[in-house]
N, C-alpha and C positions, 0 to 999 in steps of 0.2 A: 733041763740045763743049771747047775750049781748058786747059790747064790755068792758070786764073791765083789762082795759087797768091803770095803773099806774103812768104811764111816759108818754114822750113820743119819743120810746127809739128807738133803730136801729129796721128792723129785727133781729131773730137767724143769719138769715144766712150771712150778714152783713162785718163779722171778714174774714167769707172767702173767701166773695166776694173781697173786698177792699184789704185783704191781700198784703206786699208786695212782692210779685211775681208773680203779676198777673196786678204791675201798669205800667210795660212793656208796657203790650201787650192792656190797659185798654189807655196810651196812644198812643200806633201809633193808635189804634180803634178813638183816639177821632181828631185824626189833619187827619187820611183818611174823617172821616163822616165830618170837616169839612172844609175838602179844597172841597166835596163836593157839601154844601151848598152852598160857595163863589165862585161855577160856576154856580148857583143858578137849579140846583136838586132839588125835591121835598121832603118838611123830610119827612114822613114818608117814601119814597123808598129808600131815602139814609140807613135811622135809620138800615132798613130791608137788605138793600148789607153788609154795614160794619159790626153788628151786625154778620151778616149769616156766613162773611170771616172768625169773628177771634171767630165765636163757643162761643159768649156770652152771656148770662141768660138775664133774663128780667129786676134784678136789675140793674145791670149795664149797661144798654142800657137806660133807664131810666133817666142814673148818668150824660152817656152819651148828651143825648134829654137837658135836665137841664142845666146845661153846656157851653155846644159850639154854636156855633152862624156863621155865616160866617162875614169872614175879615169886610168889612162895614158896617153892625150893627155892630162889635165892636168896629172898631174907631167911627161910631156917638152914639152912647151912651156912649163912653169915656169924647165925646165931649160936651153934657151936663151933665154929672156929673157934682154936687157941692161940692168939695169936704167942711170936716166937721167946720171946722176952717172961714168957709166963711155965715154959713148958720143963723150969730149970727143976730136976729132981727126980721130975719126973721117966716113967717109962714108955718108947715109942716106938708102937709097932710098922712097919714100913712097908706097902703096898708095892710088893721086889718091881716087876719089873714095871708093874709103868709108872713108879718115880725113877727109875733110872734107866729106861730107856730116854722121855724128857730130858734130860739132864746130857743122857749124850747125844741128841739131839739138837741144842742148846750148846752145844758140844761146837759142834760140829759146823755152826751157823746158818740150821735151819729156823724156819720159819715156825714161833710161838706163839701159840693163841690165848692171851686168856678172854677171860668170858664171866658172864653175864655173875659168875656167883664166886670171879678177883683168882680163876685157878686158872692155873698155866698151863695147858693142851697141849704134847705133837699133833702131827697128822700119821705118827709112824703106825704100821702096822707089826703082829709078829704072824700072826697065822701058821701057829701051834705048833714051831719055836723058832730058838734064841742061838744069834751068832756072833759072836764074840765078836767088837772091832777096837777099833785104835783106843775110839774113847772113853769105851768103859770100860780099864782100873782108875785112869782117874779123872772119872763119870763117879766112882762106889771110892773114893779119896777124897774127892769131894764131901759129898752126900755126909762124908762120915767124921769131915770138920769142921763140919759145921753144926752137927751133932755135937763137935765138942765145945765149938764156944759154944753156944747155948749149952751147956751142961747138965742135960740129959742122964737117967741114972745107967737108964736100962737100951739097947737097942739092940730088936727083934727082926729080921725080914724076914718078911714069908713069900714063895715059891710057889706057883704053879709043877704039881710033880708032873699034871700030861705035858707039860711042853718042851720038847728033846732039849736038851745041854743043859735044864734048871737042872743036874748033881752037879757036874762043869763049874755054874755060877756060882753057886751054893758052895765048894770049895773057891772058889778065887773070892770069894766078899770075906770067909774065914781068914782066908792068908792076909789079907792087903784090911782087916782090920779086926780090933776087940768083940765086936758085933756077934750074935748065931743067928742062921741061916735056919728055916723049918724048909722042907718042901709038905706041901700039901696037897693032897686033889681039888678042891675049892678053898683058897683063900682067903673069898670075897665071904664067904658064911662067914669064919671067924670073926672076921677083923667087925661083920656088920653088928655083931652081938658083945666082941670080947670089954666093951668100958672099956679100954686105955686109951691114948690119944695115939689113933692112927695117922698116916704120915698117906696122903692120895686124894682124886685127882677123879675118882671116878665115882658118876654119877651115882650110881647106886649107894656104893657105898657109903655116902655123904649124904644120902638121903636118909639114908640108918642108922649111921650109929649115935656113938654117945658123944662124941666128939674131937676132932682132926684137930691135925698144924699145917697149912700149907705148906708144906715143904721146897717144890722145886718150883715157888717162886719166890722163897728164899734164899739160896741157890742162889742162882741165875739172878737177881738183882743184887744181894752183899759180893758176889761174885765175880761180879760182872761178867757175865760169860757173853760170851761173840754173838747170841741169838737173832734174829731178827725180828722182834714183837709186833704186832700183829691188835689191839685193838678195840674186841666185840663187845665189849661193857655196858660201854656210853655206845648212843646213833644220836647222828650229826640233825 
């Protein structure tokens, strides 16, 4: 069946899965999961152990996986984070799908999770194909406006060439902004070693890049997007 979604919206079950009554359990699960990661237990086994213990559904487990990390990872990531007020005059490399989809989700009032490293992350999946939605162009413009406000010198978007419709998205980005968009077979490899400030919330990139900008968080907070924020960075 073709994907006919017009919005990067939440899953219909999310309102119940992330209702306030479930937050105490989800935060306890996040604390346990992060503790296991901090003790170097394997990610997959740890997530299953914690998910089974607290009887979490798949999307609740996905929220934990995207939000949690070890204490060392959180500290190291934060040590390499460049504050927004220090990026003026810098070139910014954007992890295209990572940032764009999060802002699209926030614009469509989806749940956005605040992780231990301070990043804002969504639960949307790409699955090999990118589909333009109603929020796509507004999201691109918001990202561009925020970077203009921060007075960066140059913006380059990096998109995964193997993902279907990447070529179309590249054209949209270049039509809507003065930024350049680049298609690569594996943007992550480039972003990890570029040495320039990377805008991303991808854990693998954050664990390897020299410096990064928490762009999704900046856009969502400063433009007051209608996202439903769930804070898993602190535990009760």
